[in-house]
KOLVOFI-206247 format. One line per field, with one value per residue (C-alpha): x, y, z. Coordinates in nm, 3 decimals. Example, Ala and Ser with C-alpha at 12.3 -4.5 7.8 and 13.67 -1.06 7.14 Angstrom:
BEGIN
c1: 1.230;1.367
c2: -0.450;-0.106
c3: 0.780;0.714
This chain:
BEGIN
c1: 2.729;2.773;2.502;2.599;2.432;2.612;2.436;2.506;2.586;2.773;2.741;2.976;3.049;3.072;2.848;2.716;2.815;3.184;3.215;3.190;3.096;3.345;3.313;3.129;3.131;2.877;2.886;2.631;2.678;2.497;2.592;2.375;2.538;2.438;2.727;2.779;3.156;3.215;3.309;3.036;2.817;2.929;2.940;3.114;3.157;3.073;2.855;2.742;2.405;2.113;1.795;1.441;1.349;1.640;1.538;1.185;1.285;1.548;1.565;1.604;1.875;2.061;2.040;2.120;2.391;2.566;2.539;2.406;2.218;2.123;2.147;1.809;1.975;2.134;1.802;1.615;1.875;1.858;1.479;1.473;1.328;1.474;1.541;1.892;2.054;1.785;1.561;1.854;1.859;1.522;1.361;1.594;1.855;2.102;2.068;1.877;1.984;1.679;1.884;2.043;1.872;1.695;1.865;2.205;2.365;2.363;2.673;2.783;2.972;2.759;2.830;2.650;2.695;2.507;2.543;2.337;2.429;2.542;2.429;2.619;2.469;2.640;2.522;2.775;2.818;3.099;3.053;3.345;3.369;3.657;3.677;3.950;3.965;4.172;4.257;4.386;4.605;4.379;4.207;3.954;3.880;3.623;3.596;3.323;3.259;2.957;2.902;2.663;2.721;2.593;2.731;2.519;2.690;2.440;2.713;2.958;2.946;3.266;3.470;3.730;3.906;3.636;3.724;4.086;4.011;3.985;3.734;3.471;3.560;3.358;3.352;3.144;2.768;2.779;2.487;2.426;2.639;2.531;2.807;2.690;2.964;2.911;3.191;3.215;3.519;3.553;3.840;3.893;4.214;4.317;4.609;4.762;5.013;5.252;5.462;5.560;5.815;5.634;5.307;5.130;4.877;4.656;4.441;4.187;4.033;3.777;3.728;3.430;3.372;3.096;3.105;2.924;2.925;2.564;2.473;2.135;1.997;1.794;1.767;1.816;1.952;1.617;1.442;1.659;1.696;2.029;2.060;2.326;2.408;2.503;2.143;2.084;2.032;2.346;2.363;1.986;1.945;1.754;1.957;1.852;2.168;2.237;2.312;2.671;2.927;2.994;3.337;3.396;3.711;3.632;3.359;3.193;2.824;2.649;2.696;2.991;3.124;3.084;2.719;2.714;3.029;3.042;3.281;3.249;3.583;3.655;3.994;4.090;4.396;4.550;4.841;5.021;5.288;5.503;5.659;5.947;6.140;6.484;6.724;6.783;6.603;6.237;6.182;5.883;5.839;5.551;5.374;5.085;4.847;4.643;4.376;4.175;3.870;3.695;3.388;3.390;3.171;3.356;3.208;3.438;3.262;2.964;2.750;3.012;3.239;3.226;3.490;3.413;3.683;3.699;3.817;3.658;3.432;3.555;3.354;3.502;3.320;3.327;2.959;2.877;3.024;2.796;2.492;2.580;2.634;2.996;3.232;3.604;3.628;3.399;3.507;3.300;3.330;3.116;3.127;3.237;3.284;3.244;3.545;3.625;3.971;4.206;4.517;4.721;4.996;5.219;5.484;5.706;5.886;6.122;6.204;6.445;6.428;6.765;6.855;7.229;7.309;7.114;7.118;7.109;6.828;6.859;6.564;6.667;6.398;6.333;6.026;5.994;5.690;5.560;5.310;5.093;4.983;4.605;4.427;4.072;3.919;3.668;3.953;3.817;4.161;4.458;4.781;4.991;5.349;5.440;5.759;5.543;5.392;5.695;5.720;5.367;5.152;4.945;5.071;4.790;4.882;4.651;4.639;4.596;4.241;4.117;4.146;3.811;3.634;3.759;3.837;4.063;4.365;4.362;4.601;4.670;5.030;5.062;4.973;4.636;4.752;4.842;5.207;5.531;5.551;5.282;5.472;5.721;5.952;6.044;6.318;6.248;6.506;6.404;6.664;6.662;6.816;6.736;7.017;6.976;7.276;7.470;7.174;7.020;6.682;6.702;6.856;6.786;6.901;6.687;6.733;6.600;6.588;6.339;6.218;5.845;5.660;5.406;5.121;4.963;4.597;4.359;4.412;4.658;4.472;4.152;4.321;4.407;4.032;4.003;4.124;3.949;3.776;3.648;3.585;3.689;3.729;3.692;3.794;3.652;3.618;3.268;3.173;3.022;2.725;2.416;2.602;2.484;2.190;2.371;2.742;2.824;2.561;2.664;2.846;3.155;3.343;3.227;3.134;3.079;2.923;3.007;2.912;2.627;2.721;2.751;2.809;3.071;3.369;3.299;3.519;3.401;3.621;3.933;4.235;4.386;4.741;4.811;5.098;5.199;5.063;5.155;5.058;4.797;5.090;5.463;5.609;5.869;5.601;5.604;5.269;5.354;5.000;4.881;5.127;4.878;4.981;4.743;4.751;4.598;4.382;4.217;4.486;4.579;4.228;4.208;4.319;4.634;4.702;4.984;5.145;5.507;5.517;5.767;5.574;5.757;5.643;5.746;5.925;5.969;6.284;6.244;6.507;6.525;6.763;6.619;6.751;6.506;6.592;6.423;6.526;6.392;6.102;5.862;6.019;6.080;6.262;6.300;6.521;6.533;6.603;6.359;6.412;6.211;6.290;6.035;6.160;5.980;5.666;5.403;5.373;5.156;5.358;5.368;5.680;5.520;5.597;5.643;5.993;6.018;6.111;6.275;6.456;6.785;6.687;6.441;6.272;6.312;6.073;6.030;5.734;5.541;5.395;5.735;5.888;5.627;5.698;6.074;6.017;5.840;6.137;5.960;6.093;5.955;6.144;5.941;6.078;5.812;5.612;5.234;4.945;4.864;5.196;5.247;5.146;5.423;5.680;5.592;5.856;5.592;5.438;5.077;5.011;4.877;5.056;4.727;4.581;4.868;4.950;5.196;5.145;5.499;5.701;5.955;5.911;6.117;6.056;6.273;6.176;6.411;6.306;6.443;6.186;6.195;5.946;5.935;5.670;5.596;5.350;5.248;5.076;4.699;4.624;4.783;4.990;5.170;5.351;5.515;5.656;5.858;5.937;6.180;6.150;6.175;5.991;6.096;5.951;5.901;5.523;5.306;4.997;4.918;4.649;4.535;4.355;4.599;4.971;5.148;5.489;5.571;5.810;6.008;5.797;6.098;6.291;6.186;6.448;6.268;5.960;6.136;6.057;5.900;5.614;5.266;5.222;5.561;5.545;5.893;5.822;5.546;5.494;5.225;5.147;4.877;4.759;4.522;4.376;4.187;3.917;3.899;3.519;3.370;3.709;3.610;3.256;3.131;3.189;2.846;2.861;3.225;3.149;2.837;2.951;3.330;3.614;3.589;3.888;3.965;4.212;4.342;4.582;4.764;4.922;5.157;5.301;5.458;5.248;5.239;5.431;5.258;5.350;5.312;5.178;5.116;4.831;4.919;5.294;5.311;5.048;5.307;5.369;4.996;4.995;4.698;4.728;4.816;4.983;5.216;5.505;5.410;5.570;5.803;6.125;6.400;6.492;6.177;5.898;5.754;5.628;5.250;5.052;4.777;4.426;4.335;4.615;4.449;4.150;4.266;4.265;4.159;4.259;4.195;4.137;3.940
c2: 0.835;1.212;1.460;1.824;2.149;2.483;2.807;3.176;3.505;3.829;4.198;4.490;4.841;5.209;5.373;5.715;5.941;5.903;5.646;5.927;5.681;5.416;5.070;4.765;4.392;4.134;3.758;3.497;3.120;2.811;2.443;2.137;1.796;1.436;1.195;0.829;0.871;1.104;1.002;0.867;0.726;0.363;0.062;-0.266;-0.476;-0.804;-0.815;-1.086;-1.226;-1.213;-1.371;-1.241;-1.529;-1.448;-1.082;-1.173;-1.384;-1.321;-1.687;-1.800;-1.538;-1.664;-2.022;-1.957;-1.695;-1.884;-1.629;-1.688;-1.355;-1.067;-0.706;-0.525;-0.234;-0.472;-0.649;-0.320;-0.199;-0.517;-0.477;-0.105;-0.037;0.228;0.290;0.424;0.141;0.104;-0.178;-0.418;-0.390;-0.568;-0.272;-0.282;-0.031;-0.313;-0.477;-0.801;-0.872;-1.032;-1.244;-1.448;-1.784;-1.770;-2.097;-1.926;-1.975;-1.674;-1.451;-1.593;-1.322;-1.213;-0.946;-0.614;-0.369;-0.042;0.285;0.600;0.928;1.216;1.572;1.898;2.243;2.579;2.936;3.216;3.567;3.819;4.197;4.428;4.807;5.040;5.419;5.679;6.007;6.326;6.279;5.928;6.000;5.780;5.459;5.270;4.904;4.677;4.301;4.085;3.712;3.526;3.150;2.902;2.535;2.210;1.856;1.556;1.218;0.934;0.714;0.983;0.979;0.784;0.791;1.044;1.049;1.279;1.551;1.543;1.573;1.203;1.043;0.790;0.431;0.192;-0.095;0.084;0.112;0.486;0.715;1.029;1.338;1.685;1.946;2.306;2.558;2.935;3.165;3.543;3.733;4.108;4.348;4.721;4.852;5.218;5.309;5.655;5.800;6.043;6.077;5.880;5.693;5.660;5.471;5.345;5.061;4.991;4.677;4.554;4.211;3.998;3.626;3.464;3.089;2.895;2.516;2.231;1.853;1.752;1.394;1.297;1.037;0.748;0.633;0.810;0.667;0.694;0.486;0.182;0.231;0.415;0.656;0.917;1.202;1.417;1.411;1.765;2.108;2.244;2.594;2.611;2.273;2.003;1.688;1.334;1.224;0.938;0.595;0.499;0.451;0.075;-0.037;-0.401;-0.564;-0.528;-0.265;0.017;0.088;0.408;0.784;1.017;1.019;1.393;1.492;1.872;2.011;2.364;2.654;3.020;3.169;3.538;3.625;3.994;4.112;4.459;4.510;4.830;4.836;5.126;5.100;5.330;5.336;5.486;5.450;5.080;4.988;4.900;4.893;4.761;4.751;4.731;4.533;4.295;4.226;3.905;3.823;3.501;3.457;3.120;3.026;2.649;2.373;2.042;1.789;1.497;1.157;1.297;1.015;0.754;0.510;0.141;-0.108;-0.481;-0.745;-1.114;-1.349;-1.157;-1.342;-1.667;-1.591;-1.614;-1.320;-0.946;-0.936;-1.189;-0.953;-0.682;-0.908;-0.960;-0.586;-0.609;-0.384;-0.412;-0.039;0.261;0.619;0.930;1.297;1.567;1.907;2.232;2.159;2.522;2.748;3.101;3.082;3.365;3.334;3.655;3.715;4.004;4.053;4.314;4.282;4.455;4.377;4.524;4.431;4.561;4.598;4.543;4.549;4.545;4.167;4.088;4.153;4.066;4.008;4.072;4.041;3.967;3.891;3.858;3.677;3.686;3.401;3.363;3.036;2.975;3.035;3.002;3.312;3.086;2.895;2.554;2.407;2.262;2.081;1.787;1.790;1.420;1.479;1.552;1.202;1.040;1.302;1.415;1.159;1.451;1.566;1.809;2.179;2.475;2.844;3.086;3.167;2.826;2.948;3.123;2.788;2.756;2.384;2.237;2.058;2.280;2.575;2.750;2.861;2.895;3.169;3.187;2.939;2.681;2.710;2.862;3.125;3.284;3.383;3.220;3.432;3.321;3.489;3.451;3.568;3.557;3.601;3.544;3.645;3.655;3.670;3.729;3.543;3.769;4.008;3.841;3.760;3.396;3.231;3.317;3.170;3.211;3.099;3.168;3.068;3.146;3.046;3.043;2.978;2.698;2.842;2.607;2.519;2.463;2.088;2.086;2.330;2.134;1.842;2.060;2.101;1.735;1.812;1.742;1.895;2.123;1.843;1.502;1.244;0.915;0.562;0.269;-0.107;-0.252;-0.422;-0.721;-0.825;-0.607;-0.275;-0.091;0.101;0.296;0.252;0.625;0.726;0.535;0.203;0.045;0.152;0.515;0.552;0.926;0.900;1.154;1.517;1.669;1.893;2.253;2.160;2.366;2.183;2.012;1.852;1.512;1.532;1.690;1.472;1.299;1.167;0.818;0.658;0.297;0.095;-0.260;-0.556;-0.825;-1.064;-0.987;-0.923;-1.199;-1.469;-1.731;-1.601;-1.253;-1.183;-1.177;-0.895;-0.607;-0.282;-0.087;0.291;0.537;0.824;0.857;1.004;0.658;0.616;0.960;1.077;1.292;1.503;1.752;2.027;2.098;2.385;2.575;2.708;2.692;2.720;2.497;2.632;2.539;2.621;2.635;2.677;2.647;2.687;2.708;2.758;2.880;2.876;2.976;2.720;2.905;2.826;2.881;2.608;2.669;2.461;2.488;2.276;2.321;2.184;2.243;2.156;2.189;2.112;2.120;2.163;2.140;2.011;1.864;1.494;1.298;1.051;0.876;0.940;0.723;0.414;0.118;-0.029;-0.389;-0.636;-0.976;-1.212;-1.097;-0.726;-0.690;-0.363;-0.266;-0.001;0.194;0.339;0.324;-0.016;-0.155;-0.036;-0.238;-0.546;-0.513;-0.513;-0.845;-0.990;-0.983;-0.823;-0.538;-0.657;-0.721;-0.995;-1.017;-0.767;-0.796;-0.560;-0.608;-0.473;-0.200;0.078;-0.031;-0.042;0.310;0.580;0.809;0.601;0.694;0.779;0.491;0.474;0.392;0.720;0.955;1.153;1.436;1.691;1.810;2.001;1.723;1.610;1.687;1.652;1.668;1.707;1.723;1.731;1.765;1.939;1.966;2.135;2.167;2.362;2.454;2.690;2.559;2.764;2.799;2.807;2.482;2.484;2.180;2.134;1.839;1.834;1.568;1.557;1.319;1.366;1.211;1.312;1.182;1.259;1.134;1.160;1.258;1.376;1.617;1.402;1.511;1.191;0.911;0.852;0.948;0.803;0.439;0.212;0.365;0.660;0.845;0.843;1.030;0.837;0.510;0.648;0.811;0.689;0.787;1.032;0.893;1.126;1.056;1.008;0.931;1.010;1.217;1.296;1.537;1.628;1.877;2.046;2.332;2.397;2.716;2.601;2.824;2.823;3.160;3.334;3.508;3.592;3.936;4.067;3.969;3.613;3.565;3.691;3.479;3.153;3.164;3.136;2.759;2.560;2.189;2.064;1.741;1.622;1.293;1.213;0.921;0.884;0.635;0.470;0.591;0.400;0.197;0.052;-0.313;-0.326;-0.609;-0.478;-0.721;-0.672;-0.376;-0.471;-0.508;-0.133;-0.063;0.264;0.479;0.349;-0.021;-0.053;0.238;0.010;-0.279;-0.220;-0.492;-0.314;-0.529;-0.467;-0.265;-0.518;-0.671;-1.029;-1.054;-1.139;-1.402;-1.275;-1.310;-1.074;-0.793;-0.800;-0.519;-0.215;-0.078;0.232;0.546;0.742;0.500
c3: 9.349;9.362;9.270;9.298;9.197;9.210;9.129;9.173;9.010;9.056;8.982;9.017;8.900;8.994;9.250;9.150;8.862;8.782;9.059;9.310;9.585;9.478;9.326;9.449;9.378;9.497;9.444;9.554;9.534;9.659;9.664;9.715;9.720;9.785;9.789;9.865;9.831;10.125;10.478;10.702;10.425;10.401;10.634;10.552;10.862;11.033;11.344;11.589;11.487;11.733;11.599;11.634;11.865;12.096;12.108;12.218;12.517;12.781;12.878;12.517;12.460;12.767;12.643;12.276;12.332;12.611;12.893;13.246;13.250;13.020;13.130;13.092;12.907;12.656;12.605;12.556;12.308;12.099;12.079;12.004;11.661;11.431;11.063;11.134;10.940;10.675;10.565;10.569;10.949;10.976;11.150;11.451;11.564;11.620;11.279;11.223;10.864;10.696;10.455;10.736;10.813;11.148;11.245;11.242;11.587;11.816;11.794;11.459;11.272;10.973;10.710;10.714;10.426;10.386;10.200;10.246;10.075;10.288;10.237;10.206;10.158;10.144;10.092;10.065;9.940;9.899;9.922;9.837;9.820;9.723;9.722;9.685;9.878;9.857;9.490;9.538;9.841;10.054;9.954;10.163;10.085;10.247;10.210;10.357;10.319;10.463;10.455;10.614;10.543;10.684;10.649;10.736;10.773;10.827;10.981;11.090;11.470;11.532;11.854;11.974;11.637;11.494;11.745;11.633;11.263;11.183;10.950;11.052;10.979;10.766;11.015;11.281;11.328;11.386;11.461;11.248;11.286;11.175;11.137;11.084;11.006;10.992;10.876;10.867;10.745;10.723;10.671;10.626;10.470;10.461;10.236;10.277;10.030;10.199;9.886;9.579;9.791;10.126;10.176;10.488;10.488;10.790;10.798;11.050;11.008;11.189;11.132;11.308;11.286;11.457;11.437;11.608;11.622;11.675;11.751;11.613;11.849;11.711;12.074;12.406;12.725;12.900;12.632;12.706;13.082;13.119;13.412;13.327;13.567;13.268;13.139;13.261;13.111;12.944;12.796;12.785;12.614;12.795;12.824;12.755;12.583;12.351;12.483;12.559;12.288;12.279;12.161;12.071;11.943;11.571;11.555;11.745;11.793;11.891;11.904;11.909;12.264;12.319;12.323;12.290;12.129;11.991;11.943;11.853;11.752;11.699;11.551;11.549;11.356;11.332;11.091;10.998;10.726;10.612;10.263;10.173;9.847;9.884;9.593;9.527;9.852;9.888;10.263;10.452;10.827;11.070;11.337;11.393;11.682;11.688;11.939;11.935;12.152;12.158;12.356;12.357;12.497;12.513;12.757;12.676;12.689;12.878;12.736;12.821;12.640;12.729;12.612;12.587;12.537;12.464;12.737;13.025;13.273;13.124;12.809;12.462;12.305;12.370;12.270;12.542;12.802;12.658;12.689;13.055;13.105;13.217;13.016;13.078;13.136;13.135;13.063;13.121;13.209;13.360;13.527;13.366;12.998;12.891;12.830;12.722;12.570;12.474;12.256;12.225;11.971;11.866;11.600;11.435;11.103;10.862;10.499;10.247;9.878;9.770;9.402;9.455;9.082;8.758;8.766;9.139;9.387;9.756;9.990;10.350;10.612;10.975;11.186;11.562;11.705;12.062;12.076;12.384;12.537;12.529;12.859;12.989;13.147;13.326;13.493;13.396;13.324;13.508;13.430;13.544;13.668;13.667;13.866;14.170;14.163;14.325;14.600;14.689;14.507;14.376;14.033;13.947;13.935;13.876;13.780;14.068;13.965;14.080;14.439;14.387;14.423;14.782;14.777;15.044;14.901;14.588;14.569;14.240;14.182;13.802;13.558;13.382;13.114;13.383;13.274;13.397;13.121;12.905;12.589;12.357;12.143;11.793;11.585;11.216;10.959;10.591;10.319;9.946;9.615;9.244;8.986;8.613;8.466;8.228;8.223;7.918;8.081;7.970;8.275;8.637;8.965;9.278;9.636;9.980;10.344;10.618;10.961;11.034;11.359;11.385;11.585;11.836;11.796;12.085;12.087;12.373;12.599;12.538;12.707;13.005;13.042;13.146;13.496;13.824;14.005;13.723;13.473;13.604;13.330;13.510;13.421;13.611;13.586;13.590;13.920;13.738;13.525;13.519;13.551;13.238;13.387;13.659;13.585;13.583;13.838;14.148;14.137;14.292;13.978;14.020;14.389;14.352;14.010;13.741;13.810;13.616;13.327;13.437;13.801;13.986;14.139;14.469;14.731;14.605;14.297;14.448;14.357;14.658;14.665;14.535;14.728;14.673;14.965;14.875;14.656;14.645;14.695;14.704;14.365;14.395;14.415;14.136;14.006;13.880;13.759;14.119;14.187;14.166;14.337;14.558;14.595;14.835;14.710;14.370;14.143;14.014;13.870;13.705;13.362;13.367;13.057;13.047;12.846;12.952;13.198;12.984;12.685;12.351;11.990;11.703;11.397;11.033;10.836;10.459;10.190;9.813;9.520;9.167;8.814;8.549;8.180;7.858;7.596;7.294;7.062;7.355;7.568;7.939;8.202;8.580;8.806;9.182;9.526;9.811;10.177;10.497;10.860;11.139;11.495;11.828;11.661;11.885;11.951;12.191;12.394;12.730;12.941;13.211;13.001;13.233;13.263;13.145;13.419;13.374;13.613;13.459;13.482;13.771;13.865;14.229;14.358;14.676;14.856;15.178;15.094;15.001;15.327;15.516;15.306;15.352;15.726;15.686;15.503;15.164;14.848;14.635;14.330;14.013;13.792;13.521;13.313;13.322;13.275;13.644;13.773;13.508;13.750;13.988;13.706;13.591;13.648;13.804;14.082;14.140;13.775;13.570;13.231;13.061;13.192;13.105;12.788;12.734;12.453;12.407;12.144;12.098;11.738;11.426;11.054;10.740;10.374;10.075;9.711;9.361;9.141;8.763;8.531;8.155;7.964;7.604;7.448;7.109;6.845;6.819;7.193;7.313;7.635;7.778;8.112;8.290;8.643;8.824;9.197;9.364;9.738;10.080;10.397;10.739;11.081;11.433;11.404;11.110;11.295;11.577;11.738;12.083;12.178;12.094;12.129;11.808;11.889;11.825;12.014;12.301;12.411;12.553;12.226;11.916;11.718;11.793;11.620;11.324;10.975;10.646;10.686;10.642;10.345;10.185;9.806;9.678;9.314;9.156;8.788;8.670;8.309;8.211;7.893;7.814;7.469;7.386;7.145;6.835;6.809;6.712;6.707;6.382;6.488;6.584;6.936;7.069;6.936;7.042;7.392;7.434;7.272;7.248;7.499;7.559;7.682;7.707;7.965;8.109;8.375;8.443;8.780;8.846;9.197;9.433;9.699;10.057;10.329;10.597;10.935;11.033;11.388;11.633;11.855;12.135;12.123;12.362;12.620;12.896;12.877;12.943;12.748;12.652;12.295;12.328;11.987;12.049;12.134;11.913;11.576;11.453;11.545;11.693;12.059;12.125;12.084;12.398;12.413;12.377;12.686;12.715;12.651;13.018;13.115;12.924;13.161;13.384;13.161;12.827;12.640;12.839;12.521;12.314
């Protein structure tokens, strides 16, 4: 169901007698929409059943649900009443579907389907003004666009994927998400005519965008007994955040994991272009200055993410571990989540459109970009140099400005972007030609080639914000049942708790070196799952996210060759080849991928702990690959593979296409066009996610991840027609203007299906990566044998 209303109007004309003060144009438009087809409006899942009787008695819940104890937070949550999931939820926040017999055994999987329309509203206006001065030698133009929109998704607050541009899934019991977006765009252009052949155009533009992701909480942590250190005042807003995000094997429940996310971006652009016509040459040259300022609040997982798995505690159900209050892993962050980013950029360019002959025109151009790396003026970022892990055990590196916090063990050595260089230079030639065959204006051949820079967004630098001690993002394993109330405050899993939002760095969260100390038992013992390494310090339990210290910018090369031909009788045909190659595009991968160990190919490691064992006559040779010993098999000892992600420009893409178009203009206002594309798109990764690994299979090889792009459509055929209806053509001017001018149109699209990947979620568990399925596609020689369910007890995904 979609119900949409659009209304508006416009007015324009001269200002003053004879347009002495110029010309104006004003347009106003509003949109109101309710839709059940948009993202975040539909749930179709299966959930464990908990009856009304079980919710009213702890002892009965323990007996019926097969758990020795029930955590008070879990019990309070199951009894909390809310209309979040409608009447079909039986009046409870965690649904009690009324059409399920009350005798249904506890934890039986039952269907739950719900739809609730989302809302979208938008108000916008455009105001333009133009005026000439000095008898047309100067022209001043102003453009202004204003827009306020708001999107409400009743079930839109999914996990980290929302932050990276993903859409909420339909199998999760998500809380509401409100997304206000305010946009302002303004520009002033001054055009000065020096002579008929020399013109200068100066343009100044400002683009201001304010956006937020607002959780709407049907329940707060305090209401169900959760004590969160991050429940403090942030940017003037009192904090009593949502409950935790709960992630089960087949569905999620709760709010978006980041409680207060907002950004205010100001983009300033200055461009000056000189145009000079000299004989057969039309020359243009100039420069551009870009400056982006973004004030951003991004407290990642400040309300916590808890992961529950089956098989833990000897229980067969992930929901049973929730009832007992014992998640496999908890993730949460706190501290300085606010940032004031700057992204500078400069460029100069030159272009010559050269009429070489009457039938041949050459386009010869060049652009040189100087693109700056994003940096935080508040110095709330850091970086990771994984090569330091094997030498110092402390891989974190910082910009020099962090020294202002005066923390022992922290010494900033990098530039303000936490990198080795601040600018990347991109050389961008652009060439093209147009040839009128035989000068008859019936057949033309066109071609071109250009290089274009791919400007980095803030995704990568946002990950550099998850750096202790400014904003430690902590991962811990629950100490046992009954841990839900104070897990992130003070517990064996988080002995220091999580810092309050807005708290300055303290010595408590300074990273300390993680050096391999030894193992629970020697690695050569017959029971390899007991071979768990131990490390000093706290680095091994922290998230490490990195951007390579040498800053580079991705590029796209584009080329085309096209033949256009008039066939006569109002028929037209076009046949062309189009190609694109992306280089140094960003991927998210894990170079800390653990090395597989077998008796035939053992992994021998070194370290302080191993030296002690060797002195005892025991071996530090690993002969089997388990989740427990993955940290010891990692190439960067001290960094846990599950906690490490690298956002690197190491991905390529290729696109090649044959394009054909035929069109015909019939008599009496009928126009017909058909287009056919035969193409193939290949890449290493098809997304630029900043929260999940985007490579598959061997993380250190882009070729192992290469395949058809997610968006590849091998064949696409589009036919369209437009018919100008003849109604009132012979009427008088007033009638024709008021009632005539109608058109009828239609379009038909036929296209190939998109490719998909077959993935075994358990196949790559021995690598213990941040995204478990990253090495689990069915590719020969790269798949790892699945591990028993009990072996997955140690760790969960560090990024959800």
